[in-house]
TORKOL-4160 file (C-alpha; in steps of 0.2 Angstrom, whole numbers, padded with zeros to 4 digits, m for minus):
400
<pt num="1" X="0719" Y="0455" Z="0607"/>
<pt num="2" X="0733" Y="0457" Z="0594"/>
<pt num="3" X="0730" Y="0454" Z="0575"/>
<pt num="4" X="0740" Y="0440" Z="0568"/>
<pt num="5" X="0755" Y="0446" Z="0558"/>
<pt num="6" X="0753" Y="0434" Z="0544"/>
<pt num="7" X="0741" Y="0420" Z="0537"/>
<pt num="8" X="0753" Y="0407" Z="0545"/>
<pt num="9" X="0750" Y="0415" Z="0562"/>
<pt num="10" X="0732" Y="0415" Z="0559"/>
<pt num="11" X="0732" Y="0396" Z="0555"/>
<pt num="12" X="0739" Y="0393" Z="0572"/>
<pt num="13" X="0728" Y="0405" Z="0581"/>
<pt num="14" X="0712" Y="0397" Z="0574"/>
<pt num="15" X="0718" Y="0379" Z="0576"/>
<pt num="16" X="0706" Y="0375" Z="0590"/>
<pt num="17" X="0691" Y="0381" Z="0579"/>
<pt num="18" X="0697" Y="0370" Z="0565"/>
<pt num="19" X="0699" Y="0355" Z="0576"/>
<pt num="20" X="0681" Y="0357" Z="0581"/>
<pt num="21" X="0675" Y="0359" Z="0564"/>
<pt num="22" X="0685" Y="0344" Z="0558"/>
<pt num="23" X="0678" Y="0333" Z="0572"/>
<pt num="24" X="0660" Y="0337" Z="0567"/>
<pt num="25" X="0664" Y="0333" Z="0548"/>
<pt num="26" X="0672" Y="0317" Z="0553"/>
<pt num="27" X="0655" Y="0311" Z="0560"/>
<pt num="28" X="0648" Y="0312" Z="0543"/>
<pt num="29" X="0661" Y="0302" Z="0535"/>
<pt num="30" X="0661" Y="0283" Z="0532"/>
<pt num="31" X="0644" Y="0274" Z="0536"/>
<pt num="32" X="0630" Y="0286" Z="0537"/>
<pt num="33" X="0622" Y="0288" Z="0555"/>
<pt num="34" X="0603" Y="0287" Z="0558"/>
<pt num="35" X="0602" Y="0306" Z="0558"/>
<pt num="36" X="0614" Y="0310" Z="0544"/>
<pt num="37" X="0605" Y="0325" Z="0538"/>
<pt num="38" X="0604" Y="0332" Z="0556"/>
<pt num="39" X="0623" Y="0329" Z="0559"/>
<pt num="40" X="0628" Y="0336" Z="0541"/>
<pt num="41" X="0618" Y="0352" Z="0543"/>
<pt num="42" X="0626" Y="0355" Z="0560"/>
<pt num="43" X="0644" Y="0351" Z="0553"/>
<pt num="44" X="0642" Y="0362" Z="0538"/>
<pt num="45" X="0635" Y="0377" Z="0548"/>
<pt num="46" X="0650" Y="0377" Z="0559"/>
<pt num="47" X="0660" Y="0385" Z="0545"/>
<pt num="48" X="0650" Y="0401" Z="0548"/>
<pt num="49" X="0660" Y="0403" Z="0565"/>
<pt num="50" X="0675" Y="0406" Z="0555"/>
<pt num="51" X="0670" Y="0424" Z="0551"/>
<pt num="52" X="0682" Y="0429" Z="0565"/>
<pt num="53" X="0696" Y="0424" Z="0553"/>
<pt num="54" X="0693" Y="0439" Z="0542"/>
<pt num="55" X="0709" Y="0449" Z="0542"/>
<pt num="56" X="0705" Y="0461" Z="0528"/>
<pt num="57" X="0698" Y="0462" Z="0511"/>
<pt num="58" X="0714" Y="0454" Z="0504"/>
<pt num="59" X="0714" Y="0439" Z="0515"/>
<pt num="60" X="0704" Y="0428" Z="0503"/>
<pt num="61" X="0688" Y="0428" Z="0513"/>
<pt num="62" X="0671" Y="0436" Z="0511"/>
<pt num="63" X="0666" Y="0450" Z="0523"/>
<pt num="64" X="0659" Y="0442" Z="0539"/>
<pt num="65" X="0641" Y="0445" Z="0535"/>
<pt num="66" X="0642" Y="0437" Z="0518"/>
<pt num="67" X="0653" Y="0423" Z="0525"/>
<pt num="68" X="0639" Y="0418" Z="0537"/>
<pt num="69" X="0626" Y="0419" Z="0523"/>
<pt num="70" X="0637" Y="0408" Z="0512"/>
<pt num="71" X="0641" Y="0395" Z="0525"/>
<pt num="72" X="0622" Y="0393" Z="0529"/>
<pt num="73" X="0618" Y="0390" Z="0511"/>
<pt num="74" X="0627" Y="0374" Z="0511"/>
<pt num="75" X="0620" Y="0368" Z="0527"/>
<pt num="76" X="0602" Y="0373" Z="0522"/>
<pt num="77" X="0601" Y="0359" Z="0509"/>
<pt num="78" X="0602" Y="0346" Z="0523"/>
<pt num="79" X="0592" Y="0356" Z="0535"/>
<pt num="80" X="0578" Y="0357" Z="0522"/>
<pt num="81" X="0579" Y="0338" Z="0520"/>
<pt num="82" X="0575" Y="0336" Z="0539"/>
<pt num="83" X="0560" Y="0348" Z="0537"/>
<pt num="84" X="0553" Y="0337" Z="0522"/>
<pt num="85" X="0557" Y="0320" Z="0531"/>
<pt num="86" X="0549" Y="0324" Z="0547"/>
<pt num="87" X="0535" Y="0337" Z="0542"/>
<pt num="88" X="0521" Y="0324" Z="0545"/>
<pt num="89" X="0530" Y="0312" Z="0556"/>
<pt num="90" X="0538" Y="0321" Z="0571"/>
<pt num="91" X="0536" Y="0340" Z="0575"/>
<pt num="92" X="0551" Y="0340" Z="0587"/>
<pt num="93" X="0563" Y="0337" Z="0572"/>
<pt num="94" X="0554" Y="0351" Z="0563"/>
<pt num="95" X="0556" Y="0363" Z="0577"/>
<pt num="96" X="0574" Y="0358" Z="0579"/>
<pt num="97" X="0578" Y="0362" Z="0561"/>
<pt num="98" X="0569" Y="0379" Z="0562"/>
<pt num="99" X="0579" Y="0383" Z="0578"/>
<pt num="100" X="0595" Y="0379" Z="0569"/>
<pt num="101" X="0591" Y="0390" Z="0555"/>
<pt num="102" X="0586" Y="0405" Z="0567"/>
<pt num="103" X="0603" Y="0402" Z="0576"/>
<pt num="104" X="0612" Y="0408" Z="0560"/>
<pt num="105" X="0599" Y="0417" Z="0550"/>
<pt num="106" X="0595" Y="0429" Z="0557"/>
<pt num="107" X="0604" Y="0426" Z="0573"/>
<pt num="108" X="0623" Y="0426" Z="0570"/>
<pt num="109" X="0621" Y="0436" Z="0554"/>
<pt num="110" X="0612" Y="0451" Z="0562"/>
<pt num="111" X="0624" Y="0450" Z="0576"/>
<pt num="112" X="0639" Y="0451" Z="0565"/>
<pt num="113" X="0631" Y="0464" Z="0554"/>
<pt num="114" X="0628" Y="0475" Z="0569"/>
<pt num="115" X="0644" Y="0474" Z="0579"/>
<pt num="116" X="0657" Y="0467" Z="0567"/>
<pt num="117" X="0653" Y="0471" Z="0549"/>
<pt num="118" X="0672" Y="0474" Z="0545"/>
<pt num="119" X="0678" Y="0459" Z="0555"/>
<pt num="120" X="0685" Y="0458" Z="0573"/>
<pt num="121" X="0693" Y="0473" Z="0582"/>
<pt num="122" X="0711" Y="0469" Z="0583"/>
<pt num="123" X="0725" Y="0477" Z="0592"/>
<pt num="124" X="0740" Y="0484" Z="0583"/>
<pt num="125" X="0752" Y="0471" Z="0575"/>
<pt num="126" X="0765" Y="0467" Z="0588"/>
<pt num="127" X="0759" Y="0480" Z="0600"/>
<pt num="128" X="0749" Y="0479" Z="0616"/>
<pt num="129" X="0731" Y="0474" Z="0616"/>
<pt num="130" X="0719" Y="0488" Z="0614"/>
<pt num="131" X="0713" Y="0493" Z="0631"/>
<pt num="132" X="0695" Y="0497" Z="0634"/>
<pt num="133" X="0691" Y="0514" Z="0642"/>
<pt num="134" X="0687" Y="0513" Z="0660"/>
<pt num="135" X="0670" Y="0517" Z="0665"/>
<pt num="136" X="0668" Y="0527" Z="0681"/>
<pt num="137" X="0652" Y="0526" Z="0691"/>
<pt num="138" X="0644" Y="0543" Z="0693"/>
<pt num="139" X="0644" Y="0551" Z="0710"/>
<pt num="140" X="0628" Y="0550" Z="0719"/>
<pt num="141" X="0618" Y="0566" Z="0719"/>
<pt num="142" X="0614" Y="0574" Z="0735"/>
<pt num="143" X="0597" Y="0573" Z="0741"/>
<pt num="144" X="0587" Y="0588" Z="0736"/>
<pt num="145" X="0573" Y="0597" Z="0745"/>
<pt num="146" X="0556" Y="0591" Z="0739"/>
<pt num="147" X="0546" Y="0604" Z="0731"/>
<pt num="148" X="0529" Y="0607" Z="0740"/>
<pt num="149" X="0514" Y="0599" Z="0732"/>
<pt num="150" X="0504" Y="0610" Z="0719"/>
<pt num="151" X="0488" Y="0618" Z="0726"/>
<pt num="152" X="0472" Y="0608" Z="0724"/>
<pt num="153" X="0462" Y="0613" Z="0709"/>
<pt num="154" X="0445" Y="0622" Z="0713"/>
<pt num="155" X="0431" Y="0610" Z="0713"/>
<pt num="156" X="0419" Y="0612" Z="0698"/>
<pt num="157" X="0403" Y="0603" Z="0694"/>
<pt num="158" X="0405" Y="0588" Z="0682"/>
<pt num="159" X="0390" Y="0594" Z="0671"/>
<pt num="160" X="0387" Y="0612" Z="0668"/>
<pt num="161" X="0370" Y="0619" Z="0662"/>
<pt num="162" X="0378" Y="0634" Z="0654"/>
<pt num="163" X="0379" Y="0633" Z="0635"/>
<pt num="164" X="0396" Y="0634" Z="0627"/>
<pt num="165" X="0399" Y="0650" Z="0617"/>
<pt num="166" X="0398" Y="0648" Z="0599"/>
<pt num="167" X="0413" Y="0648" Z="0588"/>
<pt num="168" X="0416" Y="0665" Z="0579"/>
<pt num="169" X="0426" Y="0656" Z="0565"/>
<pt num="170" X="0417" Y="0655" Z="0549"/>
<pt num="171" X="0412" Y="0637" Z="0543"/>
<pt num="172" X="0421" Y="0630" Z="0528"/>
<pt num="173" X="0418" Y="0615" Z="0516"/>
<pt num="174" X="0401" Y="0606" Z="0516"/>
<pt num="175" X="0397" Y="0614" Z="0533"/>
<pt num="176" X="0396" Y="0631" Z="0524"/>
<pt num="177" X="0385" Y="0624" Z="0510"/>
<pt num="178" X="0372" Y="0616" Z="0522"/>
<pt num="179" X="0372" Y="0632" Z="0533"/>
<pt num="180" X="0368" Y="0642" Z="0517"/>
<pt num="181" X="0354" Y="0631" Z="0512"/>
<pt num="182" X="0346" Y="0630" Z="0529"/>
<pt num="183" X="0347" Y="0649" Z="0531"/>
<pt num="184" X="0332" Y="0652" Z="0519"/>
<pt num="185" X="0342" Y="0664" Z="0508"/>
<pt num="186" X="0339" Y="0663" Z="0489"/>
<pt num="187" X="0353" Y="0651" Z="0486"/>
<pt num="188" X="0346" Y="0646" Z="0469"/>
<pt num="189" X="0347" Y="0664" Z="0462"/>
<pt num="190" X="0363" Y="0661" Z="0453"/>
<pt num="191" X="0357" Y="0645" Z="0444"/>
<pt num="192" X="0353" Y="0645" Z="0426"/>
<pt num="193" X="0335" Y="0642" Z="0421"/>
<pt num="194" X="0330" Y="0629" Z="0409"/>
<pt num="195" X="0319" Y="0637" Z="0395"/>
<pt num="196" X="0306" Y="0628" Z="0385"/>
<pt num="197" X="0317" Y="0626" Z="0369"/>
<pt num="198" X="0330" Y="0617" Z="0380"/>
<pt num="199" X="0318" Y="0604" Z="0385"/>
<pt num="200" X="0320" Y="0587" Z="0376"/>
<pt num="201" X="0301" Y="0586" Z="0371"/>
<pt num="202" X="0302" Y="0602" Z="0362"/>
<pt num="203" X="0318" Y="0599" Z="0353"/>
<pt num="204" X="0318" Y="0596" Z="0334"/>
<pt num="205" X="0334" Y="0587" Z="0334"/>
<pt num="206" X="0331" Y="0572" Z="0346"/>
<pt num="207" X="0345" Y="0561" Z="0340"/>
<pt num="208" X="0355" Y="0565" Z="0356"/>
<pt num="209" X="0370" Y="0571" Z="0347"/>
<pt num="210" X="0376" Y="0588" Z="0353"/>
<pt num="211" X="0378" Y="0600" Z="0339"/>
<pt num="212" X="0395" Y="0607" Z="0335"/>
<pt num="213" X="0390" Y="0625" Z="0339"/>
<pt num="214" X="0386" Y="0620" Z="0357"/>
<pt num="215" X="0399" Y="0607" Z="0359"/>
<pt num="216" X="0412" Y="0609" Z="0373"/>
<pt num="217" X="0430" Y="0611" Z="0367"/>
<pt num="218" X="0438" Y="0594" Z="0365"/>
<pt num="219" X="0449" Y="0589" Z="0379"/>
<pt num="220" X="0468" Y="0588" Z="0376"/>
<pt num="221" X="0473" Y="0570" Z="0372"/>
<pt num="222" X="0481" Y="0562" Z="0388"/>
<pt num="223" X="0497" Y="0554" Z="0385"/>
<pt num="224" X="0497" Y="0536" Z="0389"/>
<pt num="225" X="0513" Y="0528" Z="0395"/>
<pt num="226" X="0521" Y="0516" Z="0383"/>
<pt num="227" X="0521" Y="0498" Z="0388"/>
<pt num="228" X="0538" Y="0492" Z="0392"/>
<pt num="229" X="0544" Y="0474" Z="0392"/>
<pt num="230" X="0550" Y="0467" Z="0409"/>
<pt num="231" X="0560" Y="0454" Z="0400"/>
<pt num="232" X="0575" Y="0464" Z="0398"/>
<pt num="233" X="0574" Y="0473" Z="0415"/>
<pt num="234" X="0579" Y="0457" Z="0425"/>
<pt num="235" X="0597" Y="0456" Z="0428"/>
<pt num="236" X="0607" Y="0442" Z="0437"/>
<pt num="237" X="0616" Y="0449" Z="0452"/>
<pt num="238" X="0632" Y="0439" Z="0455"/>
<pt num="239" X="0647" Y="0443" Z="0466"/>
<pt num="240" X="0665" Y="0442" Z="0462"/>
<pt num="241" X="0672" Y="0425" Z="0455"/>
<pt num="242" X="0680" Y="0414" Z="0468"/>
<pt num="243" X="0690" Y="0398" Z="0468"/>
<pt num="244" X="0698" Y="0396" Z="0486"/>
<pt num="245" X="0700" Y="0385" Z="0501"/>
<pt num="246" X="0692" Y="0392" Z="0516"/>
<pt num="247" X="0698" Y="0387" Z="0533"/>
<pt num="248" X="0707" Y="0372" Z="0526"/>
<pt num="249" X="0690" Y="0363" Z="0525"/>
<pt num="250" X="0679" Y="0369" Z="0511"/>
<pt num="251" X="0683" Y="0373" Z="0493"/>
<pt num="252" X="0672" Y="0387" Z="0486"/>
<pt num="253" X="0670" Y="0389" Z="0468"/>
<pt num="254" X="0658" Y="0404" Z="0465"/>
<pt num="255" X="0652" Y="0415" Z="0450"/>
<pt num="256" X="0663" Y="0408" Z="0437"/>
<pt num="257" X="0657" Y="0412" Z="0420"/>
<pt num="258" X="0665" Y="0405" Z="0404"/>
<pt num="259" X="0679" Y="0397" Z="0412"/>
<pt num="260" X="0683" Y="0380" Z="0404"/>
<pt num="261" X="0699" Y="0375" Z="0414"/>
<pt num="262" X="0695" Y="0376" Z="0432"/>
<pt num="263" X="0704" Y="0363" Z="0442"/>
<pt num="264" X="0706" Y="0358" Z="0461"/>
<pt num="265" X="0722" Y="0348" Z="0463"/>
<pt num="266" X="0727" Y="0349" Z="0481"/>
<pt num="267" X="0713" Y="0341" Z="0490"/>
<pt num="268" X="0710" Y="0327" Z="0502"/>
<pt num="269" X="0695" Y="0317" Z="0509"/>
<pt num="270" X="0692" Y="0329" Z="0524"/>
<pt num="271" X="0687" Y="0343" Z="0512"/>
<pt num="272" X="0671" Y="0347" Z="0503"/>
<pt num="273" X="0668" Y="0356" Z="0487"/>
<pt num="274" X="0654" Y="0369" Z="0485"/>
<pt num="275" X="0650" Y="0376" Z="0467"/>
<pt num="276" X="0638" Y="0390" Z="0467"/>
<pt num="277" X="0631" Y="0402" Z="0454"/>
<pt num="278" X="0643" Y="0397" Z="0439"/>
<pt num="279" X="0638" Y="0397" Z="0421"/>
<pt num="280" X="0646" Y="0390" Z="0405"/>
<pt num="281" X="0661" Y="0383" Z="0414"/>
<pt num="282" X="0670" Y="0366" Z="0418"/>
<pt num="283" X="0677" Y="0361" Z="0434"/>
<pt num="284" X="0689" Y="0346" Z="0437"/>
<pt num="285" X="0692" Y="0339" Z="0455"/>
<pt num="286" X="0708" Y="0329" Z="0454"/>
<pt num="287" X="0707" Y="0320" Z="0470"/>
<pt num="288" X="0696" Y="0312" Z="0483"/>
<pt num="289" X="0685" Y="0323" Z="0493"/>
<pt num="290" X="0671" Y="0321" Z="0506"/>
<pt num="291" X="0657" Y="0328" Z="0496"/>
<pt num="292" X="0653" Y="0339" Z="0481"/>
<pt num="293" X="0638" Y="0351" Z="0480"/>
<pt num="294" X="0633" Y="0360" Z="0464"/>
<pt num="295" X="0620" Y="0374" Z="0467"/>
<pt num="296" X="0611" Y="0386" Z="0456"/>
<pt num="297" X="0623" Y="0383" Z="0441"/>
<pt num="298" X="0619" Y="0383" Z="0422"/>
<pt num="299" X="0628" Y="0374" Z="0408"/>
<pt num="300" X="0642" Y="0368" Z="0420"/>
<pt num="301" X="0652" Y="0352" Z="0418"/>
<pt num="302" X="0660" Y="0343" Z="0433"/>
<pt num="303" X="0673" Y="0330" Z="0432"/>
<pt num="304" X="0678" Y="0321" Z="0448"/>
<pt num="305" X="0686" Y="0305" Z="0454"/>
<pt num="306" X="0680" Y="0300" Z="0471"/>
<pt num="307" X="0669" Y="0306" Z="0485"/>
<pt num="308" X="0667" Y="0299" Z="0502"/>
<pt num="309" X="0649" Y="0304" Z="0506"/>
<pt num="310" X="0639" Y="0311" Z="0491"/>
<pt num="311" X="0638" Y="0321" Z="0475"/>
<pt num="312" X="0623" Y="0333" Z="0475"/>
<pt num="313" X="0616" Y="0344" Z="0461"/>
<pt num="314" X="0603" Y="0357" Z="0467"/>
<pt num="315" X="0593" Y="0370" Z="0458"/>
<pt num="316" X="0603" Y="0368" Z="0442"/>
<pt num="317" X="0600" Y="0369" Z="0423"/>
<pt num="318" X="0609" Y="0359" Z="0410"/>
<pt num="319" X="0623" Y="0351" Z="0419"/>
<pt num="320" X="0635" Y="0337" Z="0415"/>
<pt num="321" X="0643" Y="0326" Z="0428"/>
<pt num="322" X="0656" Y="0313" Z="0425"/>
<pt num="323" X="0662" Y="0301" Z="0439"/>
<pt num="324" X="0679" Y="0293" Z="0436"/>
<pt num="325" X="0680" Y="0284" Z="0452"/>
<pt num="326" X="0667" Y="0280" Z="0465"/>
<pt num="327" X="0652" Y="0289" Z="0473"/>
<pt num="328" X="0641" Y="0280" Z="0486"/>
<pt num="329" X="0626" Y="0293" Z="0483"/>
<pt num="330" X="0622" Y="0305" Z="0469"/>
<pt num="331" X="0607" Y="0316" Z="0473"/>
<pt num="332" X="0598" Y="0327" Z="0460"/>
<pt num="333" X="0585" Y="0339" Z="0466"/>
<pt num="334" X="0575" Y="0353" Z="0457"/>
<pt num="335" X="0586" Y="0352" Z="0442"/>
<pt num="336" X="0581" Y="0353" Z="0423"/>
<pt num="337" X="0593" Y="0343" Z="0412"/>
<pt num="338" X="0607" Y="0333" Z="0419"/>
<pt num="339" X="0619" Y="0321" Z="0409"/>
<pt num="340" X="0627" Y="0309" Z="0421"/>
<pt num="341" X="0642" Y="0298" Z="0416"/>
<pt num="342" X="0647" Y="0284" Z="0427"/>
<pt num="343" X="0663" Y="0273" Z="0426"/>
<pt num="344" X="0664" Y="0255" Z="0429"/>
<pt num="345" X="0668" Y="0258" Z="0447"/>
<pt num="346" X="0653" Y="0269" Z="0451"/>
<pt num="347" X="0640" Y="0258" Z="0443"/>
<pt num="348" X="0634" Y="0253" Z="0461"/>
<pt num="349" X="0630" Y="0271" Z="0466"/>
<pt num="350" X="0613" Y="0275" Z="0472"/>
<pt num="351" X="0605" Y="0289" Z="0462"/>
<pt num="352" X="0591" Y="0300" Z="0471"/>
<pt num="353" X="0581" Y="0312" Z="0461"/>
<pt num="354" X="0567" Y="0324" Z="0466"/>
<pt num="355" X="0557" Y="0338" Z="0456"/>
<pt num="356" X="0569" Y="0335" Z="0442"/>
<pt num="357" X="0567" Y="0332" Z="0423"/>
<pt num="358" X="0578" Y="0326" Z="0408"/>
<pt num="359" X="0590" Y="0315" Z="0418"/>
<pt num="360" X="0600" Y="0304" Z="0407"/>
<pt num="361" X="0613" Y="0292" Z="0414"/>
<pt num="362" X="0627" Y="0286" Z="0403"/>
<pt num="363" X="0636" Y="0269" Z="0407"/>
<pt num="364" X="0650" Y="0261" Z="0398"/>
<pt num="365" X="0645" Y="0247" Z="0386"/>
<pt num="366" X="0652" Y="0229" Z="0388"/>
<pt num="367" X="0662" Y="0231" Z="0372"/>
<pt num="368" X="0679" Y="0236" Z="0371"/>
<pt num="369" X="0676" Y="0251" Z="0359"/>
<pt num="370" X="0673" Y="0263" Z="0373"/>
<pt num="371" X="0655" Y="0267" Z="0368"/>
<pt num="372" X="0642" Y="0273" Z="0381"/>
<pt num="373" X="0624" Y="0267" Z="0383"/>
<pt num="374" X="0611" Y="0280" Z="0388"/>
<pt num="375" X="0598" Y="0277" Z="0400"/>
<pt num="376" X="0584" Y="0290" Z="0403"/>
<pt num="377" X="0578" Y="0290" Z="0421"/>
<pt num="378" X="0558" Y="0291" Z="0422"/>
<pt num="379" X="0550" Y="0307" Z="0427"/>
<pt num="380" X="0532" Y="0301" Z="0426"/>
<pt num="381" X="0524" Y="0288" Z="0438"/>
<pt num="382" X="0508" Y="0279" Z="0440"/>
<pt num="383" X="0501" Y="0277" Z="0458"/>
<pt num="384" X="0489" Y="0263" Z="0460"/>
<pt num="385" X="0480" Y="0259" Z="0476"/>
<pt num="386" X="0480" Y="0240" Z="0479"/>
<pt num="387" X="0479" Y="0229" Z="0495"/>
<pt num="388" X="0477" Y="0244" Z="0506"/>
<pt num="389" X="0492" Y="0254" Z="0500"/>
<pt num="390" X="0498" Y="0264" Z="0485"/>
<pt num="391" X="0510" Y="0255" Z="0472"/>
<pt num="392" X="0521" Y="0267" Z="0462"/>
<pt num="393" X="0528" Y="0262" Z="0445"/>
<pt num="394" X="0536" Y="0272" Z="0431"/>
<pt num="395" X="0526" Y="0276" Z="0415"/>
<pt num="396" X="0532" Y="0266" Z="0400"/>
<pt num="397" X="0528" Y="0271" Z="0383"/>
<pt num="398" X="0527" Y="0257" Z="0370"/>
<pt num="399" X="0525" Y="0261" Z="0351"/>
<pt num="400" X="0515" Y="0251" Z="0339"/>
């Protein structure tokens, strides 16, 4: 197979794969189906198949193995939702979610890592495809003459009454010690005798302190290893910064540190945005996209206009999000510190939070001065058992 001469040729070459991924993503748009998390996890995982589009380190894609891992990270969020939702309801859904993960991790990842770590094997540009060497079947060997069977061993009794000869090798270790003791020799002749003046009852000094004249030489001090703090030994491993569109479907923003002017301008409703591993940065999405996911980011600001499906914050710390348009769902999971600004058009959004703290939602006030009204979402709840079921209500603190 010939290697595409340019990225334009590559787009035409991979068009069938892009069409399949586009159809899968289209199933998640608009009104959510009954098994949205199932469909979403499959649709997001299909981008892992785009590893075949790796044309070299300058093509704008990660290496095939890393691309498969990064693609599954986005799909794993919805796959975990399936595991949590059906963990105690239906084991078939749990097995399905586990099988989907094993298909990519480690299935596809290990296959690509073993056979195509540097991408597909292409033929020369503009040349003939690389031909595989022909394998010729080995010529059948001529039947040889069978060797005569070995002569039968002489019969011998299973148990022999003859004693085995003793080994002439001298014994070593504890065997030699016990042998010397049992030999009856004067093995104690070399031991020191305890005289009367050495007995405790005859000693004038019975304090138990050994005198300096008979004291053994002091042992050399043993150097103790210094205690080292592990706080400074931990280092955050991050890859190269990225802001790119992969396979025309997913905007990837990764490992951006201290960048306050990141922007995505040329986007449409069929594309998704995945922000991962960024710190102290600000990203502005100027357009309508399908969904936005912010994962493992610290002190990051996101400004967006419209999303078709959902805006999600996962495993983050100290993020600020501003919605200038509409968003049907905003999900906050395992996050500490989230400041959310809603516009008048997005006041009807549904906010879902789990394992998160310090979530504040800012909504515009009714006045014309443009001020914001802050609402803190509760993070403590009271569960009361009444009438055969548990009733959950947030904890309210009232001052005197």
